[in-house]
N, C-alpha and C positions, 0 to 999 in steps of 0.2 A: 432558823432560815432554811429553807427544804434547797437540799441539793440536787441541780439543775442537771448536772450528767451524773448519769448512773456509774457507780462503782463496779471493778469488774471481778468477779469473785476468784480467790486461787486455782480452785481446778479448772476454771473458762481460762483463766491467762495462761495454767501450763496446757491447755490443749491446743492452744491458739502459738502458744511458741514450739509447742512440739508439730505442727503444720508445718508452721515456717521452716525447720529444720529438716520436717520432710522435704517438704520441698526444693530447699538449695540442694538438700544432699542427692538429690535425682535430677538436679536441672544439666549435670553434666554427662546425663547419660542418655543424651540425643541419638540417634542414630545419625550417621552423614552418610551422604549419596555422593560417590563419586564417576568421572567418564574420563575416558582414556580414549584416546583414536582418533577413528572417523568419526562426523556428527554423520549420522543417516539419514537420508530424507529419502523418503521412500517413490516420492516419485522422481525423482532422477534416476534411483538404481531401476527401477522398473522400466525409464526409458532406454535403456541399452538394451539393443539388440543383436543379437548373432545376425551375420550376414551382411549388415545393415552397418555398423560401426564400425571405425576400427582404431588405433591405439590416438592418435590426434583427437578423434570424436569424444573417447572414452575421457580424454584428461580433461579438456573443455568442458565437458557434462561433470564430472565427482573432482575433478583436480590429479595432484600427484599422488598414485599409489602410496598407502602405506610401508609396503616395500614390494618388491621384484623377485621373481622365482630365481631359487639358485642358479639355475642353471638353463643360463639366458633369459631371454627377457619375453619369453611367450607366455607368462602370467604376471597380473598385476592381482595385487592383492588389498583389500581396504577391511581394516579391522577395528571392531568398537566393541568395546564393553563396559558395563554399566557395576558397578560395587555398592554394596554395602555397609557398613561399617559401627560398632557400639565401643562408644569410648577410645579405651586405649586396644581394643581386639583387633586382631587382622582383618583386611578387607575381605569379604567373599563375595564372588563373582553374583549378578541376580542375572542378570542378560550377557549375551553377545552374540553378536553377527561377525561372521568373514562373507565378504564376499570376495571369490575369486573369479577373475575374467581371464578363460584362455583364449590366445590369439594362433591364429594358422602362421604360416611361412609369409605370407603376404602382409599380413600385421592387421588383419582383420578378425573382427569376434569371432570365434569359431564356439565357445558356449559361456554360460555366467553358469555362476554354482554359487548357493545360499548353504551354509552350514550356521548351526549355534550352539547353543550351549550343551548342546546333549555329548560333545566329540572333547569338554574340557575331564581331564583326568585328576582324581584326587591322590598326590602319592602321600601315602602316610609312611614317614622313616620308624625304624627300631629303635628307639630311644638313644641312648650317648653314642652306640655303635654301629660301624658300617660290615656287616655282614661279609665275609670274606672267604675264600677257600683253602684250606690246607689243614697244617697242624693248629692246633691251640696252642700257645704258650704262653707259660706264666711268665711274671715279671723277673722271677728271679733265674729261669731257663733262658728268658733273653741273654741276662746278665754273665750267666756262667755256663749258658752250653756250648761256647766254645774251647773251654780247658779240656788241654789233653787231646784235640782237635790237630794241632800246629805241629807236624813233625810225623804225626800217623802213618802207616805204612797207605799209601794209594790216595794219602791225601796231598801230599806235597809236591814236589820234582822228584823225576826218575831217578832213581840212585842207582847203580851199577856202573859197569866199563865204559 
């Protein structure tokens, strides 16, 4: 009696199993997208105009700012950032927008500035050490460096009458 279901050959079965294993291994490598901060609506941010709006109208239109200027309340900042991350790697920024709204003394909008990812700076530390100024001393010089310094002339309390 002929077999109705064709049997897999050994090389073909290995190829299918290898494909499934590769699919499972790479499924954890998907890129993760993240969004932090203010969600930018271009129509709302373009609606803020200097000389027309004030603090109250800005807060009604855009909501509370991400943060306010350090030295007084003359500036509102709305910060948003989009990041991508592959598996367990550190997230890296792909887009950023900082909307700075400056107010005059009367509380009216004086200027609206926008910056992006061009102002983000990447800091690359130098290994496990922090570079410092001064002498470079070894471990043993740190431990034994003060031997003989106690009681040496000019190192302690003044001597004499």
